[in-house]
OpenMM code with the backbone's topology and positions (N, CA, C; nanometers):
from openmm import Vec3, app, unit

residues = "MET THR VAL PHE ARG ASN ASN ARG ARG ASP MET LYS ALA ILE GLN ARG VAL PRO GLU GLY THR LEU LEU TYR VAL ILE GLU GLU VAL SER ARG ARG VAL ALA PRO TYR GLU ASP PRO ARG LEU CYS ALA ARG TYR GLU VAL THR HIS ARG HIS PRO LEU LEU GLY GLY ALA MET VAL GLY SER LYS SER VAL GLU GLN LEU LEU ALA GLU HIS GLY THR VAL TYR THR GLU GLN PRO LYS GLY VAL ARG GLY MET TRP GLU PRO SER PRO GLN VAL ALA GLY PRO LEU GLY ASN ASP THR GLU ARG TYR LEU ASP GLU THR GLU ILE ARG GLY LEU ALA LYS GLN VAL ARG ASP ALA ASN ASP ASP ARG ARG LYS ALA LYS ARG ARG GLY ARG TRP ILE".split()
positions = [
    Vec3(2.6541, 1.0706, 0.6891),
    Vec3(2.5202, 1.0919, 0.6389),
    Vec3(2.4383, 1.1583, 0.7493),
    Vec3(2.3723, 1.2668, 0.7143),
    Vec3(2.2842, 1.3351, 0.8079),
    Vec3(2.1412, 1.2897, 0.7816),
    Vec3(2.0689, 1.2600, 0.8886),
    Vec3(1.9297, 1.2183, 0.8777),
    Vec3(1.8445, 1.3225, 0.9477),
    Vec3(1.7458, 1.3763, 0.8763),
    Vec3(1.6514, 1.4709, 0.9340),
    Vec3(1.5195, 1.3991, 0.9562),
    Vec3(1.4660, 1.4087, 1.0767),
    Vec3(1.3378, 1.3465, 1.1086),
    Vec3(1.2338, 1.4556, 1.1295),
    Vec3(1.1086, 1.4175, 1.1340),
    Vec3(0.9994, 1.5140, 1.1436),
    Vec3(0.9805, 1.5574, 1.2891),
    Vec3(1.0680, 1.6481, 1.3366),
    Vec3(1.0528, 1.7076, 1.4693),
    Vec3(1.0983, 1.8530, 1.4612),
    Vec3(1.0750, 1.9296, 1.5656),
    Vec3(1.1030, 2.0742, 1.5616),
    Vec3(1.2510, 2.1049, 1.5395),
    Vec3(1.3362, 2.0331, 1.6091),
    Vec3(1.4795, 2.0605, 1.5964),
    Vec3(1.5286, 2.0383, 1.4538),
    Vec3(1.4875, 1.9269, 1.3933),
    Vec3(1.5316, 1.8974, 1.2574),
    Vec3(1.4636, 1.9872, 1.1540),
    Vec3(1.3416, 2.0343, 1.1832),
    Vec3(1.2749, 2.1292, 1.0927),
    Vec3(1.3570, 2.2584, 1.0820),
    Vec3(1.4134, 2.3018, 1.1928),
    Vec3(1.4964, 2.4227, 1.1897),
    Vec3(1.6326, 2.3933, 1.1268),
    Vec3(1.6867, 2.2768, 1.1530),
    Vec3(1.8191, 2.2426, 1.1014),
    Vec3(1.8180, 2.2255, 0.9495),
    Vec3(1.7098, 2.1707, 0.8955),
    Vec3(1.7057, 2.1459, 0.7511),
    Vec3(1.6931, 2.2762, 0.6726),
    Vec3(1.6479, 2.3837, 0.7381),
    Vec3(1.6387, 2.5138, 0.6700),
    Vec3(1.7768, 2.5695, 0.6361),
    Vec3(1.8780, 2.5275, 0.7092),
    Vec3(2.0136, 2.5798, 0.6892),
    Vec3(2.0960, 2.4985, 0.5898),
    Vec3(2.0340, 2.4052, 0.5207),
    Vec3(2.1060, 2.3236, 0.4219),
    Vec3(2.1491, 2.4148, 0.3074),
    Vec3(2.2765, 2.4092, 0.2650),
    Vec3(2.3232, 2.4980, 0.1572),
    Vec3(2.2644, 2.4607, 0.0211),
    Vec3(2.2634, 2.5581, -0.0677),
    Vec3(2.2141, 2.5345, -0.2033),
    Vec3(2.3048, 2.4334, -0.2739),
    Vec3(2.2441, 2.3532, -0.3591),
    Vec3(2.3190, 2.2509, -0.4319),
    Vec3(2.3254, 2.1178, -0.3603),
    Vec3(2.2777, 2.1110, -0.2363),
    Vec3(2.2786, 1.9858, -0.1605),
    Vec3(2.1723, 1.8917, -0.2160),
    Vec3(2.2064, 1.7645, -0.2283),
    Vec3(2.1098, 1.6636, -0.2711),
    Vec3(2.0456, 1.6018, -0.1476),
    Vec3(1.9132, 1.5963, -0.1481),
    Vec3(1.8372, 1.5354, -0.0391),
    Vec3(1.7665, 1.4122, -0.0939),
    Vec3(1.7627, 1.3063, -0.0135),
    Vec3(1.7038, 1.1803, -0.0563),
    Vec3(1.5887, 1.1428, 0.0360),
    Vec3(1.4797, 1.0931, -0.0217),
    Vec3(1.3658, 1.0432, 0.0546),
    Vec3(1.3285, 0.9057, 0.0001),
    Vec3(1.2634, 0.8261, 0.0822),
    Vec3(1.2214, 0.6923, 0.0416),
    Vec3(1.0741, 0.6969, 0.0052),
    Vec3(1.0440, 0.6517, -0.1157),
    Vec3(0.9070, 0.6475, -0.1661),
    Vec3(0.8574, 0.5031, -0.1635),
    Vec3(0.7344, 0.4835, -0.1186),
    Vec3(0.6719, 0.3512, -0.1222),
    Vec3(0.6067, 0.3331, -0.2594),
    Vec3(0.6312, 0.2204, -0.3234),
    Vec3(0.5786, 0.1934, -0.4567),
    Vec3(0.4634, 0.0954, -0.4449),
    Vec3(0.3518, 0.1268, -0.5075),
    Vec3(0.2352, 0.0397, -0.5049),
    Vec3(0.2626, -0.0859, -0.5869),
    Vec3(0.2444, -0.2011, -0.5275),
    Vec3(0.2661, -0.3276, -0.5983),
    Vec3(0.1553, -0.3522, -0.7004),
    Vec3(0.0428, -0.2850, -0.6841),
    Vec3(-0.0662, -0.3004, -0.7787),
    Vec3(-0.0314, -0.2330, -0.9120),
    Vec3(0.0317, -0.1178, -0.9042),
    Vec3(0.0676, -0.0446, -1.0246),
    Vec3(0.1927, -0.1035, -1.0885),
    Vec3(0.2905, -0.1383, -1.0071),
    Vec3(0.4178, -0.1898, -1.0580),
    Vec3(0.4525, -0.3192, -0.9833),
    Vec3(0.3949, -0.4333, -1.0229),
    Vec3(0.4145, -0.5561, -0.9468),
    Vec3(0.5572, -0.6091, -0.9457),
    Vec3(0.6364, -0.5753, -1.0460),
    Vec3(0.7722, -0.6282, -1.0519),
    Vec3(0.8757, -0.5251, -1.0091),
    Vec3(0.8320, -0.4113, -0.9588),
    Vec3(0.9221, -0.3063, -0.9133),
    Vec3(0.9565, -0.3291, -0.7669),
    Vec3(1.0656, -0.2688, -0.7207),
    Vec3(1.1016, -0.2771, -0.5794),
    Vec3(0.9933, -0.2080, -0.4959),
    Vec3(0.9646, -0.2584, -0.3755),
    Vec3(0.8585, -0.1962, -0.2938),
    Vec3(0.8954, -0.0575, -0.2417),
    Vec3(1.0251, -0.0300, -0.2302),
    Vec3(1.0697, 0.1025, -0.1845),
    Vec3(1.1777, 0.1531, -0.2788),
    Vec3(1.1626, 0.2778, -0.3219),
    Vec3(1.2620, 0.3407, -0.4076),
    Vec3(1.3040, 0.4728, -0.3453),
    Vec3(1.4213, 0.5172, -0.3803),
    Vec3(1.4770, 0.6410, -0.3270),
    Vec3(1.4601, 0.7519, -0.4306),
    Vec3(1.4035, 0.8657, -0.3876),
    Vec3(1.3891, 0.9824, -0.4754),
    Vec3(1.4921, 1.0864, -0.4349),
    Vec3(1.5391, 1.1637, -0.5333),
    Vec3(1.6467, 1.2599, -0.5094),
    Vec3(1.5953, 1.4001, -0.5414),
    Vec3(1.6207, 1.4944, -0.4502),
    Vec3(1.5826, 1.6338, -0.4691),
    Vec3(1.7059, 1.7214, -0.4468),
    Vec3(1.7176, 1.8279, -0.5248),
    Vec3(1.8292, 1.9203, -0.5093),
    Vec3(1.7776, 2.0526, -0.4551),
    Vec3(1.8478, 2.1058, -0.3548),
    Vec3(1.8136, 2.2372, -0.3008),
    Vec3(1.8578, 2.3390, -0.4048),
    Vec3(1.7599, 2.4092, -0.4645),
    Vec3(1.7896, 2.4966, -0.5775),
    Vec3(1.8100, 2.6424, -0.5372),
    Vec3(1.7332, 2.6911, -0.4406),
    Vec3(1.7412, 2.8325, -0.4052),
    Vec3(1.6844, 2.8550, -0.2655),
    Vec3(1.6829, 2.9773, -0.2222),
    Vec3(1.6249, 3.0177, -0.0938),
    Vec3(1.4916, 3.0879, -0.1193),
    Vec3(1.4016, 3.0770, -0.0244),
    Vec3(1.2738, 3.1464, -0.0344),
    Vec3(1.2997, 3.2970, -0.0293),
    Vec3(1.2394, 3.3751, -0.1191),
    Vec3(1.2710, 3.5180, -0.1238),
    Vec3(1.2296, 3.5964, 0.0004),
    Vec3(1.1242, 3.5550, 0.0694),
    Vec3(1.0791, 3.6282, 0.1875),
    Vec3(1.1255, 3.5647, 0.3185),
    Vec3(1.1152, 3.4335, 0.3258),
    Vec3(1.1438, 3.3643, 0.4523),
    Vec3(1.2882, 3.3169, 0.4633),
    Vec3(1.3572, 3.2983, 0.3523),
    Vec3(1.4977, 3.2606, 0.3552),
    Vec3(1.5253, 3.1131, 0.3734),
    Vec3(1.4220, 3.0289, 0.3806),
    Vec3(1.4424, 2.8847, 0.3961),
    Vec3(1.4808, 2.8194, 0.2647),
    Vec3(1.5444, 2.7045, 0.2721),
    Vec3(1.5867, 2.6315, 0.1521),
    Vec3(1.4647, 2.5790, 0.0776),
    Vec3(1.4756, 2.5789, -0.0569),
    Vec3(1.3648, 2.5350, -0.1415),
    Vec3(1.4129, 2.4251, -0.2363),
    Vec3(1.3229, 2.3341, -0.2656),
    Vec3(1.3466, 2.2264, -0.3621),
    Vec3(1.2466, 2.2509, -0.4744),
    Vec3(1.2870, 2.3261, -0.5753),
    Vec3(1.1922, 2.3661, -0.6799),
    Vec3(1.0920, 2.4635, -0.6213),
    Vec3(0.9634, 2.4290, -0.6266),
    Vec3(0.8610, 2.5155, -0.5678),
    Vec3(0.8185, 2.4685, -0.4284),
    Vec3(0.8853, 2.3678, -0.3762),
    Vec3(0.8511, 2.3102, -0.2461),
    Vec3(0.9614, 2.3416, -0.1456),
    Vec3(0.9222, 2.3759, -0.0240),
    Vec3(1.0227, 2.4017, 0.0792),
    Vec3(1.0736, 2.2685, 0.1346),
    Vec3(1.1931, 2.2719, 0.1904),
    Vec3(1.2490, 2.1487, 0.2460),
    Vec3(1.1710, 2.1048, 0.3696),
    Vec3(1.1077, 2.1994, 0.4398),
    Vec3(1.0236, 2.1628, 0.5541),
    Vec3(0.9022, 2.0827, 0.5076),
    Vec3(0.8456, 2.1231, 0.3943),
    Vec3(0.7318, 2.0494, 0.3390),
    Vec3(0.7751, 1.9096, 0.2963),
    Vec3(0.8916, 1.8993, 0.2371),
    Vec3(0.9459, 1.7690, 0.1976),
    Vec3(0.9618, 1.6790, 0.3200),
    Vec3(1.0137, 1.7354, 0.4284),
    Vec3(1.0323, 1.6597, 0.5524),
    Vec3(0.8983, 1.6202, 0.6137),
    Vec3(0.8007, 1.7109, 0.6103),
    Vec3(0.6692, 1.6810, 0.6666),
    Vec3(0.5967, 1.5726, 0.5872),
    Vec3(0.6141, 1.5729, 0.4557),
    Vec3(0.5462, 1.4740, 0.3720),
    Vec3(0.6060, 1.3348, 0.3847),
    Vec3(0.7379, 1.3255, 0.3996),
    Vec3(0.8040, 1.1949, 0.3975),
    Vec3(0.8485, 1.1464, 0.5344),
    Vec3(0.8593, 1.2328, 0.6324),
    Vec3(0.8966, 1.1907, 0.7668),
    Vec3(1.0454, 1.1833, 0.7913),
    Vec3(1.1228, 1.1406, 0.6937),
    Vec3(1.2675, 1.1293, 0.7072),
    Vec3(1.3325, 1.1735, 0.5764),
    Vec3(1.4353, 1.2568, 0.5885),
    Vec3(1.5108, 1.3047, 0.4726),
    Vec3(1.6579, 1.2768, 0.4997),
    Vec3(1.7286, 1.2242, 0.3993),
    Vec3(1.8696, 1.1887, 0.4121),
    Vec3(1.9543, 1.2805, 0.3242),
    Vec3(2.0799, 1.3018, 0.3630),
    Vec3(2.1717, 1.3797, 0.2794),
    Vec3(2.2538, 1.2900, 0.1873),
    Vec3(2.2526, 1.1591, 0.2099),
    Vec3(2.3155, 1.0617, 0.1218),
    Vec3(2.2148, 0.9529, 0.0910),
    Vec3(2.2333, 0.8845, -0.0197),
    Vec3(2.1398, 0.7786, -0.0562),
    Vec3(2.1448, 0.6666, 0.0466),
    Vec3(2.0285, 0.6268, 0.1019),
    Vec3(2.0263, 0.5180, 0.2002),
    Vec3(2.0743, 0.3874, 0.1386),
    Vec3(2.1468, 0.3113, 0.2150),
    Vec3(2.1993, 0.1836, 0.1663),
    Vec3(2.0852, 0.0819, 0.1547),
    Vec3(2.0905, 0.0020, 0.0515),
    Vec3(1.9913, -0.1032, 0.0318),
    Vec3(1.8644, -0.0572, -0.0373),
    Vec3(1.8559, 0.0709, -0.0755),
    Vec3(1.7381, 0.1216, -0.1448),
    Vec3(1.7834, 0.1741, -0.2805),
    Vec3(1.7257, 0.1208, -0.3864),
    Vec3(1.7641, 0.1603, -0.5215),
    Vec3(1.7016, 0.2943, -0.5557),
    Vec3(1.7766, 0.3780, -0.6235),
    Vec3(1.7265, 0.5070, -0.6663),
    Vec3(1.6335, 0.4939, -0.7860),
    Vec3(1.5388, 0.5870, -0.7979),
    Vec3(1.4464, 0.5843, -0.9116),
    Vec3(1.5189, 0.6039, -1.0437),
    Vec3(1.6317, 0.6706, -1.0417),
    Vec3(1.7081, 0.7008, -1.1621),
    Vec3(1.7976, 0.5853, -1.2039),
    Vec3(1.8121, 0.4831, -1.1189),
    Vec3(1.8966, 0.3688, -1.1503),
    Vec3(1.8157, 0.2618, -1.2224),
    Vec3(1.8780, 0.1861, -1.3118),
    Vec3(1.8026, 0.0817, -1.3815),
    Vec3(1.7631, -0.0310, -1.2858),
    Vec3(1.6485, -0.0906, -1.3127),
    Vec3(1.6033, -0.2006, -1.2281),
    Vec3(1.6853, -0.3253, -1.2598),
    Vec3(1.6943, -0.4178, -1.1642),
    Vec3(1.7716, -0.5395, -1.1912),
    Vec3(1.7056, -0.6225, -1.3008),
    Vec3(1.7883, -0.6839, -1.3829),
    Vec3(1.7367, -0.7640, -1.4928),
    Vec3(1.6929, -0.8990, -1.4384),
    Vec3(1.5679, -0.9336, -1.4630),
    Vec3(1.5115, -1.0558, -1.4086),
    Vec3(1.5489, -1.1762, -1.4938),
    Vec3(1.5472, -1.1601, -1.6221),
    Vec3(1.5774, -1.2712, -1.7121),
    Vec3(1.6757, -1.2244, -1.8180),
    Vec3(1.7381, -1.3177, -1.8840),
    Vec3(1.8321, -1.2835, -1.9894),
    Vec3(1.7613, -1.2266, -2.1109),
    Vec3(1.8339, -1.1596, -2.1967),
    Vec3(1.7724, -1.1058, -2.3178),
    Vec3(1.7208, -1.2189, -2.4068),
    Vec3(1.6150, -1.1905, -2.4796),
    Vec3(1.5541, -1.2941, -2.5621),
    Vec3(1.6387, -1.3301, -2.6828),
    Vec3(1.6997, -1.2337, -2.7445),
    Vec3(1.7800, -1.2633, -2.8631),
    Vec3(1.6920, -1.2815, -2.9851),
    Vec3(1.7400, -1.3606, -3.0803),
    Vec3(1.6666, -1.3783, -3.2059),
    Vec3(1.5715, -1.4970, -3.2030),
    Vec3(1.5816, -1.5829, -3.1029),
    Vec3(1.4985, -1.7036, -3.0997),
    Vec3(1.3745, -1.6829, -3.0127),
    Vec3(1.2947, -1.5803, -3.0437),
    Vec3(1.1760, -1.5512, -2.9617),
    Vec3(1.0630, -1.6490, -2.9878),
    Vec3(1.0739, -1.7311, -3.0897),
    Vec3(0.9684, -1.8265, -3.1218),
    Vec3(0.9884, -1.9618, -3.0528),
    Vec3(1.0937, -1.9752, -2.9737),
    Vec3(1.1220, -2.1047, -2.9126),
    Vec3(1.0287, -2.1293, -2.7932),
    Vec3(1.0221, -2.2544, -2.7488),
    Vec3(0.9438, -2.2903, -2.6321),
    Vec3(1.0267, -2.2643, -2.5068),
    Vec3(0.9598, -2.2331, -2.3960),
    Vec3(1.0296, -2.2129, -2.2693),
    Vec3(1.0699, -2.3474, -2.2112),
    Vec3(1.1870, -2.3513, -2.1480),
    Vec3(1.2259, -2.4757, -2.0834),
    Vec3(1.1673, -2.4803, -1.9410),
    Vec3(1.1884, -2.5926, -1.8737),
    Vec3(1.1236, -2.6166, -1.7443),
    Vec3(1.1650, -2.5154, -1.6376),
    Vec3(1.2911, -2.4777, -1.6325),
    Vec3(1.3370, -2.3813, -1.5303),
    Vec3(1.2751, -2.2438, -1.5534),
    Vec3(1.2626, -2.2017, -1.6787),
    Vec3(1.2003, -2.0722, -1.7065),
    Vec3(1.0535, -2.0723, -1.6672),
    Vec3(0.9846, -2.1810, -1.6932),
    Vec3(0.8430, -2.1911, -1.6565),
    Vec3(0.8275, -2.1894, -1.5039),
    Vec3(0.9146, -2.2636, -1.4325),
    Vec3(0.9085, -2.2627, -1.2859),
    Vec3(0.9356, -2.1234, -1.2300),
    Vec3(1.0330, -2.0510, -1.2913),
    Vec3(1.0643, -1.9164, -1.2456),
    Vec3(0.9484, -1.8208, -1.2647),
    Vec3(0.8826, -1.8276, -1.3800),
    Vec3(0.7671, -1.7418, -1.4048),
    Vec3(0.6510, -1.7767, -1.3120),
    Vec3(0.6294, -1.9054, -1.2871),
    Vec3(0.5220, -1.9465, -1.1969),
    Vec3(0.5489, -1.8976, -1.0548),
    Vec3(0.6744, -1.9003, -1.0129),
    Vec3(0.7087, -1.8515, -0.8793),
    Vec3(0.6833, -1.7005, -0.8681),
    Vec3(0.7152, -1.6231, -0.9725),
    Vec3(0.6887, -1.4790, -0.9704),
    Vec3(0.5396, -1.4513, -0.9555),
    Vec3(0.4568, -1.5281, -1.0244),
    Vec3(0.3118, -1.5098, -1.0152),
    Vec3(0.2630, -1.5471, -0.8756),
    Vec3(0.3133, -1.6593, -0.8202),
    Vec3(0.2733, -1.6994, -0.6843),
    Vec3(0.3111, -1.5941, -0.5822),
    Vec3(0.4335, -1.5409, -0.5923),
    Vec3(0.4787, -1.4389, -0.4976),
    Vec3(0.3924, -1.3130, -0.5058),
    Vec3(0.3586, -1.2708, -0.6266),
    Vec3(0.2748, -1.1515, -0.6432),
    Vec3(0.1363, -1.1756, -0.5838),
    Vec3(0.0794, -1.2968, -0.6052),
    Vec3(-0.0520, -1.3280, -0.5492),
    Vec3(-0.0472, -1.3364, -0.3969),
    Vec3(0.0622, -1.3909, -0.3419),
    Vec3(0.0761, -1.3969, -0.1961),
    Vec3(0.0817, -1.2566, -0.1364),
    Vec3(0.1545, -1.1660, -0.2012),
    Vec3(0.1612, -1.0281, -0.1535),
    Vec3(0.0229, -0.9638, -0.1539),
    Vec3(-0.0534, -0.9892, -0.2579),
    Vec3(-0.1888, -0.9319, -0.2662),
    Vec3(-0.2786, -0.9883, -0.1565),
    Vec3(-0.2701, -1.1200, -0.1323),
    Vec3(-0.3523, -1.1813, -0.0274),
    Vec3(-0.3173, -1.1268, 0.1104),
    Vec3(-0.1881, -1.1116, 0.1388),
    Vec3(-0.1451, -1.0573, 0.2677),
    Vec3(-0.1953, -0.9153, 0.2863),
    Vec3(-0.1860, -0.8354, 0.1815),
    Vec3(-0.2322, -0.6962, 0.1898),
    Vec3(-0.3829, -0.6908, 0.2095),
    Vec3(-0.4543, -0.7810, 0.1461),
    Vec3(-0.5996, -0.7833, 0.1600),
    Vec3(-0.6383, -0.8197, 0.3028),
    Vec3(-0.5659, -0.9150, 0.3631),
    Vec3(-0.5925, -0.9535, 0.5018),
    Vec3(-0.5666, -0.8384, 0.5984),
    Vec3(-0.4640, -0.7576, 0.5687),
    Vec3(-0.4312, -0.6449, 0.6563),
    Vec3(-0.5215, -0.5262, 0.6311),
    Vec3(-0.6066, -0.5350, 0.5278),
    Vec3(-0.6975, -0.4248, 0.4990),
    Vec3(-0.6392, -0.3215, 0.4052),
    Vec3(-0.5222, -0.3496, 0.3504),
    Vec3(-0.4597, -0.2568, 0.2554),
    Vec3(-0.4576, -0.3233, 0.1181),
    Vec3(-0.5168, -0.2605, 0.0215),
    Vec3(-0.5126, -0.3128, -0.1150),
    Vec3(-0.3854, -0.2682, -0.1816),
    Vec3(-0.3315, -0.3519, -0.2646),
    Vec3(-0.2105, -0.3142, -0.3383),
    Vec3(-0.2519, -0.2748, -0.4778),
] * unit.nanometer
topology = app.Topology()
chain = topology.addChain("A")
for resn in residues:
    res = topology.addResidue(resn, chain)
    for name in ("N", "CA", "C"):
        topology.addAtom(name, app.Element.getBySymbol(name[0]), res)
């Protein structure tokens, strides 16, 4: 796995990436917008063509240098331990089935209460640090 960081040497090296190469970056996910989503997800970009005048690699209408400058680190393989945006999220609870009118049992209620407590703790910590989620 090749890792490109935001420095001059890697800015020049990432320009030579061949077309068709997949580049991966890590995106931070706001817990306020998606409280049950992973805090970090991996986004995937494909080098589609070369710039007609400058000759640098392009990812759609964005240059790979711009991608590197915006995210700080670009990987050539998916980083381990970070789920891709295109992958399904882990299933938190079992499917409901046909008995959706039933009452929740004690373990299900404790599990839901713990999820709410954890989300509130994350919000309180972020508020103390001066960052709103």
